[in-house]
Backbone as CSV, one residue per row, in Angstrom:
resi,resn,N_x,N_y,N_z,CA_x,CA_y,CA_z,C_x,C_y,C_z
1,MET,11.744,3.910,12.817,10.646,3.308,13.245,9.776,2.561,12.248
2,LEU,9.528,3.282,11.147,8.915,2.633,10.096,9.437,1.376,9.572
3,VAL,10.749,1.542,9.413,11.196,0.478,8.678,11.487,-0.684,9.575
4,LYS,11.868,-0.352,11.006,11.663,-1.585,12.193,10.306,-2.333,12.000
5,LYS,9.213,-1.591,11.919,7.968,-2.153,11.913,7.721,-3.119,10.524
6,LEU,8.089,-2.518,9.557,8.099,-3.331,8.340,8.770,-4.555,8.429
7,GLU,10.034,-4.422,8.939,10.740,-5.737,9.086,10.005,-6.538,10.000
8,GLU,9.654,-6.176,11.405,9.090,-6.894,12.258,7.916,-7.609,11.708
9,LYS,6.960,-7.074,10.842,5.757,-7.572,10.395,5.971,-8.348,8.999
10,SER,7.310,-8.375,8.438,7.560,-8.962,7.224,6.657,-8.311,6.289
11,ILE,6.576,-7.051,6.113,5.816,-6.551,5.116,6.668,-5.658,4.135
12,LEU,6.199,-5.744,2.928,6.901,-4.953,1.675,5.890,-3.829,1.537
13,LEU,6.354,-2.558,1.686,5.671,-1.291,1.228,6.610,-0.866,-0.093
14,VAL,5.147,-0.963,-1.110,5.613,-0.538,-2.312,5.135,0.850,-2.671
15,ILE,6.085,1.641,-2.909,5.806,3.164,-3.242,5.602,3.550,-4.571
16,LYS,4.635,3.957,-5.260,4.314,4.060,-6.608,4.319,5.640,-6.506
17,PRO,4.977,6.468,-7.003,4.843,7.812,-6.922,3.900,8.275,-7.982
18,HIS,3.339,9.385,-7.926,2.414,9.988,-8.815,3.267,10.210,-10.193
19,ILE,2.862,9.800,-11.315,3.538,10.041,-12.704,4.139,11.398,-12.733
20,HIS,3.500,12.455,-12.295,4.159,13.869,-12.239,4.589,14.319,-11.016
21,GLN,4.863,13.400,-10.352,5.604,13.808,-8.939,7.073,14.088,-9.278
22,GLU,7.613,15.140,-8.678,9.069,15.466,-8.682,9.698,14.473,-7.787
23,LEU,10.421,13.423,-8.247,11.019,12.520,-7.522,12.163,12.829,-6.596
24,SER,12.611,14.033,-6.739,13.690,14.704,-5.733,12.932,15.048,-4.387
25,GLU,11.513,15.122,-4.502,10.799,15.552,-3.204,10.665,14.181,-2.563
26,LEU,11.087,12.973,-2.985,10.696,11.780,-2.007,11.885,11.624,-1.341
27,THR,11.541,11.596,-0.013,12.295,11.602,1.172,12.717,10.098,1.790
28,VAL,12.318,9.127,1.096,12.386,7.865,1.502,13.380,7.063,0.582
29,SER,14.112,6.146,1.368,15.079,5.486,0.617,14.741,3.839,0.675
30,GLU,15.078,3.138,-0.533,14.790,1.743,-0.755,15.531,0.902,0.315
31,THR,14.822,-0.059,0.812,15.337,-0.825,1.713,14.787,-2.292,1.288
32,ARG,15.214,-3.391,2.153,14.733,-4.725,1.828,13.021,-4.610,1.880
33,HIS,12.370,-3.690,2.658,10.995,-3.846,2.887,10.475,-2.526,2.277
34,ILE,11.121,-1.654,1.789,10.602,-0.379,0.978,11.084,-0.541,-0.404
35,ARG,10.179,-0.632,-1.508,10.540,-0.651,-3.015,9.695,0.749,-3.351
36,ILE,10.483,1.484,-4.275,9.884,2.387,-5.146,9.715,2.025,-6.519
37,VAL,8.679,1.980,-6.926,8.378,1.525,-8.353,7.937,2.823,-9.372
38,LYS,8.648,3.158,-10.098,8.534,4.383,-10.822,7.635,4.219,-12.045
39,GLN,7.134,5.087,-12.843,6.146,4.661,-13.767,7.012,3.937,-14.993
40,ASP,8.311,4.501,-15.329,9.097,3.743,-16.327,9.131,2.312,-16.022
41,ILE,9.389,1.813,-15.017,9.584,0.387,-14.610,8.159,-0.373,-14.797
42,LEU,7.206,0.311,-14.587,5.700,-0.310,-14.842,5.666,-0.500,-16.444
43,ASP,6.030,0.667,-17.062,5.761,0.680,-18.647,6.764,-0.378,-19.292
44,GLN,8.144,-0.504,-18.750,8.838,-1.797,-19.176,8.256,-3.079,-19.003
45,ILE,7.348,-3.388,-17.969,6.843,-4.626,-17.834,5.289,-4.795,-18.446
46,ASN,4.749,-3.655,-19.110,3.534,-3.513,-19.488,2.715,-3.836,-18.318
47,CYS,2.754,-2.924,-17.211,2.062,-3.038,-16.044,1.407,-1.511,-15.704
48,ASN,0.334,-1.502,-14.990,-0.022,-0.148,-14.735,-0.432,-0.305,-13.166
49,VAL,-0.816,0.953,-12.590,-1.079,1.018,-11.288,-2.425,0.281,-10.800
50,TYR,-3.106,-0.031,-11.837,-4.419,-0.823,-11.641,-3.914,-2.460,-11.245
51,ASP,-2.813,-2.867,-11.920,-2.369,-4.164,-11.878,-1.648,-4.312,-10.401
52,LEU,-1.083,-3.177,-10.019,-0.434,-3.153,-8.610,-1.465,-3.244,-7.678
53,MET,-2.687,-2.527,-7.953,-3.843,-2.487,-6.777,-4.422,-3.846,-6.707
54,LYS,-4.461,-4.556,-7.720,-5.024,-5.957,-7.510,-4.449,-6.832,-6.712
55,ILE,-3.221,-6.639,-6.640,-2.378,-7.688,-5.960,-1.954,-7.158,-4.653
56,SER,-2.330,-6.105,-4.254,-1.936,-5.447,-2.881,-2.925,-5.920,-1.656
57,ASP,-2.591,-5.672,-0.479,-3.471,-5.781,0.583,-4.132,-4.666,1.202
58,ALA,-3.232,-3.394,0.834,-3.794,-2.164,1.332,-3.304,-0.984,0.505
59,MET,-3.958,0.081,0.687,-3.311,1.256,-0.100,-3.025,2.404,0.863
60,ILE,-2.334,3.079,0.610,-1.884,4.411,1.414,-2.094,5.490,0.082
61,THR,-2.720,6.623,0.310,-3.169,7.637,-0.586,-3.052,8.921,-0.064
62,ASP,-3.257,9.911,-0.713,-3.643,11.163,-0.331,-4.877,11.542,-0.839
63,TYR,-5.296,12.668,-1.545,-6.466,13.111,-1.831,-7.008,12.446,-3.168
64,SER,-5.868,11.674,-3.795,-6.091,11.372,-5.046,-7.546,10.553,-5.421
65,SER,-7.932,10.590,-6.253,-9.253,9.883,-6.815,-9.089,8.278,-7.057
66,ILE,-7.613,7.952,-6.924,-7.374,6.476,-7.116,-7.739,5.739,-5.889
67,GLY,-8.100,6.518,-4.715,-8.633,5.841,-3.427,-10.109,5.252,-3.733
68,PHE,-10.772,6.255,-4.522,-12.108,5.692,-4.834,-12.136,4.230,-5.721
69,ASP,-11.169,4.358,-6.535,-11.000,3.079,-7.398,-10.627,1.714,-6.383
70,TYR,-9.502,2.285,-5.519,-9.319,1.074,-4.629,-10.413,0.563,-3.632
71,MET,-11.212,1.637,-3.367,-12.375,1.320,-2.350,-13.142,-0.026,-2.805
72,LEU,-13.328,0.086,-4.276,-14.056,-1.147,-4.794,-13.605,-2.527,-4.408
73,LEU,-12.306,-2.321,-4.233,-11.655,-3.684,-3.854,-11.977,-4.131,-2.445
74,ASN,-12.541,-3.372,-1.558,-12.764,-3.318,-0.270,-11.582,-3.907,0.730
75,ARG,-10.746,-3.140,0.503,-9.333,-3.505,1.216,-9.087,-2.035,2.048
76,PRO,-8.183,-2.359,3.173,-8.009,-1.232,3.794,-7.089,-0.219,3.059
77,ILE,-7.566,1.150,3.434,-6.898,2.322,2.812,-6.542,3.249,3.862
78,GLY,-5.312,3.688,3.932,-4.884,4.851,5.028,-4.643,5.980,3.968
79,TYR,-5.008,7.111,4.542,-5.065,8.328,3.949,-3.955,9.487,4.519
80,THR,-3.162,9.878,3.812,-2.041,10.817,4.427,-2.759,12.346,4.417
81,ILE,-2.847,12.881,5.507,-3.882,14.104,5.362,-2.789,15.212,6.083
82,ASP,-1.641,14.952,6.293,-0.637,15.696,7.028,-0.803,17.289,6.495
83,ASP,-0.918,17.294,5.134,-0.988,18.572,4.675,-2.283,19.323,4.237
84,ILE,-3.590,18.629,4.654,-4.595,19.105,4.228,-5.073,20.551,4.401
85,GLU,-4.434,21.229,5.551,-4.790,22.617,5.549,-4.152,23.210,4.554
86,GLN,-2.862,23.007,3.944,-2.101,23.734,3.093,-2.510,23.202,1.629
87,TYR,-3.242,22.227,1.379,-3.702,21.958,0.148,-4.584,22.963,-0.435
88,THR,-3.776,23.504,-1.701,-4.307,24.576,-2.179,-5.214,24.361,-3.680
89,ILE,-5.053,23.152,-4.091,-5.790,22.895,-5.277,-7.264,22.879,-4.995
90,GLY,-7.875,22.663,-3.872,-9.019,22.554,-3.635,-9.815,21.110,-3.672
91,PHE,-10.720,21.018,-3.024,-11.608,19.809,-3.008,-13.023,20.009,-3.748
92,SER,-13.685,19.032,-4.297,-14.912,19.100,-4.827,-16.082,19.105,-4.000
93,VAL,-15.715,18.575,-2.708,-16.791,18.535,-1.733,-16.376,19.238,-0.387
94,SER,-17.350,19.601,0.325,-17.107,20.729,1.359,-16.567,19.981,2.792
95,ASN,-16.540,18.581,2.781,-15.776,17.817,4.047,-15.290,16.637,3.013
96,PRO,-13.906,16.701,2.640,-13.290,15.736,2.145,-13.034,14.445,2.965
97,LEU,-13.184,14.827,4.314,-12.734,13.530,5.185,-13.966,12.742,5.263
98,ASP,-15.269,12.989,4.781,-16.358,12.191,4.832,-16.189,11.206,3.532
99,TYR,-15.009,11.487,2.767,-14.946,10.646,1.348,-13.603,9.904,1.429
100,MET,-13.213,9.578,2.912,-11.992,8.943,3.007,-12.278,7.756,3.917
101,PRO,-12.949,6.755,3.496,-13.190,5.775,4.390,-12.041,4.732,4.761
102,GLY,-11.164,5.568,5.557,-9.983,4.608,6.160,-9.195,5.503,7.256
103,MET,-8.179,4.953,7.734,-7.252,5.638,8.587,-7.007,6.935,8.208
104,LYS,-6.918,7.829,8.769,-6.302,9.215,8.448,-5.040,9.513,9.375
105,MET,-3.998,9.701,8.568,-2.644,9.639,9.089,-1.967,11.026,8.846
106,ARG,-1.517,11.754,9.923,-0.910,12.846,9.999,0.400,12.605,10.277
107,LYS,1.072,11.755,10.920,2.357,11.637,11.277,2.955,9.994,10.999
108,VAL,4.233,9.988,11.393,4.749,8.518,10.864,4.162,7.497,12.001
109,ASP,3.806,7.928,13.224,3.291,6.992,14.280,2.032,6.566,13.751
110,ASP,1.207,7.503,13.104,-0.225,6.944,12.460,0.176,5.933,11.472
111,LEU,1.211,6.123,10.521,1.584,5.265,9.440,1.743,3.795,9.939
112,VAL,2.625,3.905,11.043,3.087,2.664,11.776,1.870,1.819,12.232
113,LYS,0.985,2.607,12.721,-0.435,1.909,13.506,-1.137,1.472,12.067
114,PHE,-1.288,2.087,11.085,-2.031,1.602,9.984,-1.391,0.246,9.500
115,ILE,0.068,0.353,9.363,0.785,-0.894,8.915,0.728,-2.097,9.848
116,ASN,0.515,-1.668,11.204,0.169,-2.715,12.115,-0.992,-3.418,11.957
117,SER,-2.059,-2.355,11.800,-3.497,-2.840,11.749,-3.495,-3.847,10.416
118,VAL,-2.739,-3.552,9.343,-3.022,-4.234,8.019,-2.328,-5.797,8.384
119,ALA,-1.239,-5.796,9.019,-0.241,-6.801,9.443,-1.276,-7.740,10.328
120,LEU,-1.991,-7.198,11.174,-2.960,-8.131,11.990,-4.423,-8.427,11.314
121,ASN,-4.432,-7.814,9.957,-5.588,-8.543,9.342,-6.930,-7.447,10.284
122,GLU,-6.645,-6.492,10.810,-7.577,-5.651,11.397,-8.373,-4.756,10.422
123,ASP,-9.498,-4.511,10.427,-9.998,-3.212,9.429,-11.322,-2.811,9.912
124,SER,-11.221,-1.650,10.685,-12.211,-0.840,11.323,-12.906,-0.260,10.356
125,TYR,-12.751,-0.048,9.064,-13.500,0.736,8.287,-14.261,0.123,7.103
126,ILE,-14.592,-1.298,7.375,-15.456,-2.202,6.503,-16.639,-1.374,6.309
127,GLU,-17.341,-1.025,7.461,-18.674,-0.590,7.199,-18.605,0.961,6.460
128,GLU,-17.746,1.593,6.967,-17.660,3.180,6.619,-17.364,3.023,4.916
129,ARG,-16.528,2.090,4.439,-16.311,1.710,3.000,-17.626,1.391,2.419
130,LYS,-18.176,0.259,3.115,-19.467,-0.116,2.321,-20.565,1.100,2.155
131,GLU,-20.758,1.880,3.284,-21.816,3.134,3.365,-21.189,3.955,2.182
132,LEU,-20.045,4.294,1.908,-19.516,5.172,0.789,-19.831,4.704,-0.369
133,LYS,-19.263,3.404,-0.557,-19.521,2.579,-1.894,-20.923,2.540,-2.100
134,ASP,-21.739,2.302,-1.415,-23.272,2.199,-1.637,-23.852,3.670,-2.223
135,ARG,-23.249,4.747,-1.573,-23.811,6.048,-1.824,-23.397,6.359,-3.098
136,LEU,-22.036,6.058,-3.505,-21.389,6.603,-4.588,-21.631,5.614,-5.897
137,TYR,-21.599,4.490,-5.918,-21.905,3.547,-7.028,-23.144,2.641,-6.854
138,THR,-23.892,3.311,-7.992,-25.194,2.262,-8.149,-24.911,0.992,-8.340
139,TYR,-24.081,0.515,-9.371,-23.770,-0.741,-9.840,-22.350,-1.100,-9.184
140,GLN,-22.406,-2.509,-8.661,-21.295,-2.960,-7.950,-20.972,-4.242,-8.451
141,ASP,-21.654,-4.802,-9.650,-21.579,-6.146,-10.015,-20.791,-6.599,-10.984
142,GLY,-20.020,-5.735,-11.397,-19.169,-5.961,-12.554,-19.485,-6.064,-13.820
143,ASN,-20.892,-5.603,-14.090,-21.367,-5.812,-15.446,-21.497,-4.304,-16.323
144,ASN,-20.665,-3.548,-15.740,-20.860,-2.017,-16.303,-20.501,-1.951,-17.565
145,SER,-19.392,-2.634,-18.159,-19.232,-2.826,-19.702,-20.285,-3.072,-20.432
146,LYS,-20.991,-4.279,-19.969,-22.039,-4.580,-20.567,-23.078,-3.510,-20.668
147,ARG,-23.353,-2.810,-19.666,-24.346,-1.869,-19.511,-23.980,-0.737,-20.583
148,LEU,-22.753,-0.403,-20.603,-22.441,0.680,-21.602,-22.481,0.319,-22.803
149,LEU,-22.208,-0.896,-23.269,-22.428,-1.269,-24.551,-23.881,-1.378,-24.922
150,LYS,-24.716,-1.790,-24.210,-26.243,-1.604,-24.235,-26.437,-0.267,-24.633
151,LEU,-26.053,0.701,-23.657,-26.537,2.081,-23.672,-25.868,2.749,-25.070
152,LEU,-24.976,2.216,-25.602,-24.355,2.888,-26.839,-25.100,2.110,-28.032
153,GLY,-25.940,1.211,-27.670,-26.422,0.347,-28.847,-25.555,-0.651,-29.565
154,LEU,-24.680,-1.052,-28.877,-23.731,-1.861,-29.601,-23.921,-3.277,-29.620
155,VAL,-24.753,-3.723,-28.474,-25.419,-5.110,-28.258,-26.647,-5.249,-28.383
């Protein structure tokens, strides 16, 4: 079903596993529309995950903090939460769903819905992302490095 939707919408799903993820746990195979980009490939081309983020149309993540980084790009984010009840590491906030301004996905059908919404350029979470961004980030003007240099007395 997923591969069919990707083909139907001419979408390339790039999967970048976490650098410490056990790759034997990855249960998806590469196809014409699904590519797995491992860290060693990025290292070979002097690229990092932020470079991938800059050229992507949307992101699918779990509870990783990279979702907060991606939120600054103001593009759709889908959150896989199928294991939220079993997540044993713990969260730094009492209700983590309040910090996930995007579609919450528990099953493959939800993932297909997210992919379809991205393909149709539908984004129901623009306001939710803006509200969270405004609550979390005082500065969003691209001048944080200048502020840091000034704070350190280097300019």
